[in-house]
Residue, then its C-alpha position, 0 to 999 in steps of 0.5 A: m854233634e858243642q861243658p863247665s863240669r863233666p856230669v860224673g854223678g848219677l842222674r836224677s831219676i827221670g820219668l818212671t814214678a807215679a808222682v805228679v811233678t808240678l812245673l810252674a810256667a814262671c820257673t826258669s833256669h835263666s836269669t837275665a835281669g839287669h843285663k844290657s841288650m845288644a843289637n846283633l851278634t854274628w856267630a860263625w859256623s864252619t859248615p852251613p846247614t843243609s836244612l833247618d829241618i833237624t830231621k834232615d840235618f841233626s847237626i848240633s853245630g848248625p841246624v840244632g843250635i839254630m832251631s833250639l832258639v826258634t822252637e821250644p821243647l816240652q822240658r829243657l835238658s841240662r848238661t847234668g841231666g836235670l829237667t826244667p819246664v818250658l812248654a809243659r806246665a806239669v808232667t804226670q806219670p800215672n804208671p811206669n809206661t805213660v807220661v802225660y804233659d799238660l801244656r802252658s796256656g796262652v803260648r803263641f807261635s811267632d806268626g801269632q797262632p796259639l800252641t795246641a796239643q796237636d802241634v806237639v803231637w805232630s812235632l813228636r811224631y815227625v821227629m820219631r819217623p824211622q827215616a828221620q835223623t832224629a829217630g834214634a831209639f824212639s821206634t823201639f819204645v814209644t807206642g803212642v803219642t796222642a792229644t788227650a785234651p786241647l792242652q794235654v799230650t800223652i805218650r805211652f811206652k812198651h815198657p818202663i824206660a830209663l831217661a824217657e823224659a830226658n830223651l823226649a826233651v831232646a826230641s821235642y822241638v815243637q813247631e806249628a803243625t799246620f804250617a809244617q804239614a802244608h810245607e812238609k816236602s820243602l820243610g827246612s828250606a828257605g821258603a819253608v822255615p819251621v815256625g816255633t814258639g822260641p825267643y827268636k824266629v828266622s828272618s833270613y835264610t840264604a846261602q850266606g847264612v841265617t839271621l834270627s830276630r826276636n819273636p814278638y809273641y815270646q813270653g819268657e825272659k829274653p836273651a840279650a841279643e836283638k838279632i843273631t846272625f849265623t855265617t859260614i866260615p870254613q877255615d879257622t884262620s879266616a874266622q880269626l881274621a873275621m873276629r879281629s876285624g869285628s865281623i864276627q863276635g863268636t864261634e866254636i874253635t874247629d882247629l883246637k891246636a890253634t887255640s893259642q892263636w885265638e887267645k892272642i886276639s885282643g880282648s877275646s874270651l875262651y870257654s873250654a870243657p870236655a865235650l862228652m864226645s867220641d871219635f872212633l874208627s868203625m869197621d864193617t864186620s858183616k863182610p870182607p875184609f873187616d869180618d876178619v878180627h885179626l885185620r881189625k886188630a892190625v888196624a887198631y895197633s896201627i894208629d898212633r892215638a896219642g900222637v894224632a890227638k896232640a897234632a889235631f887238638g893240642s892239649h884239648a883232647s884225651v885218648l879214649p879207653s873205650i868208645l864212650p868217655i867216662g862222663e857218659i859211663a859214670p852216671v850208671a856206675p856205683s861210683s866214678a872210681e869204679a867206672q874208671n877202674f873198669l875202663n882201666q882193665l879193658p884191652q887197649y890198642n896203642l901204636d905197636p907195629a910188632k903186634a900189628k904185623s903179628e895180627l895181620a900175619q894171622s889174618q886172611y891178608p898176611h901179605g896186605l891189601s888195599i883199602t879206601v877210607p872215606y872221611r869228612s872233609t871238614s874234619p881235620e882230625s879225620e884226615l890226620v887219622v887216615l894219613n897216620l894209618q896210611q903211613n903206619m900200615k904201608p910197611l905191612g903191605v897195606t895200601i890206604t887211599p884217603k877219600p874226602e867227602t863233603p859233610a852232606q855226603w858223609g852224613a847221608s851215608l851215615f844216616q842211610h846206613t850205607m857206610t862200609g869198610l873202614q870209617v872215621i867217625t867223629q863228633f859222636t855225641a849222646s843226647v843225654p849224659d848216659p850210656s843208654n843212648l849209644l849202647g842201647p836200642g838206637g845205638v852203635v851195637g846189636k841187630v836192632n841197630i842194623a838198619p837205616g836211621r840206626m847207628n850200628i855202623a860196624n854192623w856188629a852183633t853177637p848173642p851176648i850183646d843182643q841179650v843185654i841191649d834191652q837192659m840199657q833201657s832199664p830204669d835200674a842204673a845197676s842193670r844198665w851198668s851191668a849191660t854197659k860192662t858187657i857191651l864195652t868188654g865185647i867191643a874191646n875184645d872183638v874190635p868192631y870199633v877202635p876208640l880214638f879221642d874225646p876232644d874238648n869243646v872250645y868256644v871263643l867270644a870277641d872283646g866286649y862279650n862274655f858268657t855267664k857260664a862255660v857253655n858246652i854242647f848241651d847248651f847248644l842242643n837246648g838253646d841255653w847258650a844264648f841266655f848266657l850271653r852278655t855284652t860287657s861294653 
C-alpha cells in the first residue's frame, strides 16, 4: 500500500469538537494556473489490478491510485493529516459522537447524473461492509450512516473516535449508487467500472491496462494530463527500457537497489521520500509450531535485517526498531525525541546465530523442523527474506521451503484471514499517519482483530493488549501514546511479529515531465499526484 517530509509532529485535532467548520467549495490545495496541458501520460504499474472496485482490491499502487482520480472523497486527507474539502462544503460536529457533512450542490457524476446524499450513504456503507478489504475498524465504531437531507449525510459513532474524519476521508470514494447497485456483483469489472465525480472517468479497461479521460462534468481545477494510461510492466528492467524508448512517462521503482540505473536515463527525475511503510514477519501464535515463543525468537535472531535491506533496497530503506516506523508513532508522543527514546529501549532481534541456537534449544523443536513460507511473487524483498532465513536456519536443523504466490492468492489469504505459519508481510501502510490504524481495532493485534477482514495475522492477543486496544481510538493523544507503548512493548517481548524494513517510495518521471512536489503514497491514496504533474517541454 506510494512522502516530501515525514509527518513527525502532532496531527491537528480532527472530528471531535462541537464547532462548525465551514469548507468553501472553491477551497483547494491544488494550484494549476498557467501550466501546460499534456495529451497523454502513460504510467507503469508492476501488478495489474484484479478489480477497479477498491473493496475487492485495496492496493494503493493500482486500483486505489486509479479510482482516487475517478471518484472523490468528502474531504481529502493530506500527507500531514490535514483535511481539505472536496464533496463536502461544510462539516458540523454537533456532539463528540456525530459528524454531519453538508454536500456541495451542482456536482455531477461523469454520466451527468447529480450527486445526492444517497450516493454518499451507499458508498460509505459499501466500503464498510465486513467482507470489504476497506472495512478496517469501521464496524467497531460506526453505528449509522444516513441521509438527513437531500445534500446532507450524518455519521454516528459508538463513542468519540480519534481521527474519525481522517479515516472517513480515506474510505469515502463516492460513486454513483444507482449504477453500482445495478452492477453490484460485477462492480469493478471492465463492464461495470464505478462512476465517479472526479477529474477523470475510465474510458478503457482491458487486460493490457486502464485508460482515463477527462470527466466532462468535473467542476474543479483540472490536472494537466488530458488522458492517463496505466499499463502493467512486471519487471523493473523492462520498465527502464520502456522509459528510454518513450513508451512510459512515469512509474514507481519497484527494485530500489536499481535506482542508480534509473538515474542514468537521460532527463529522468527521481522523487524519493520515506513511505511510512512496514515490512515484517508474522508468526501464527494460535497453533503449533509458532505458539512456541522460543521458536519465534529463534526465527527473529536468524534474519539479517540490515543485510537484506541493503540487498533489496540499496540505500532506500531503514531497519525498523518496531513494527511501526517512527513517523506513525511520533504524532501521539509528547515529542519526536521521546518517541525515538522509547523505540531505542525496545528489545531488538538482529542476526545472532548463537542466540538463535539457544532459543531453539529451549523450544519444543530443539532438533529443528520443516517450515513452508509463502511470499508474494512480485515482492523481491520477500523472496530475499525467505532465502536469508533458509540459509541462516539450515545449520540449526530448520528446513525452510519458499512458496511463491501470486498477488491475488496472497491478498486473498490476507483479507480472508487464512494466513498460517510464518508469513512475510510487505508494504503494510496505515491510511493515516497515526498508530491508531495499525494498533487499534482493525489493526494487527487483539482478539477484536482475529476475523476475516481483520489484520491480526499473527492471531496474537493477551489480556494487557485487549485492555488497552480501545484506547487507540481515544481522542486524547496521551491515552493513545500510553496504549502504543504497551502494545509495542508486548510485541517486542512476545515476538508475534518481527519488524523488518521501512522502504522509501521512489517515483521516476521521464524527460520533459516533473512533479511540483515530492509525491508520496498518500498522494496516490488521495489523487493529489496527478495535480502535481507538469510537462516541461
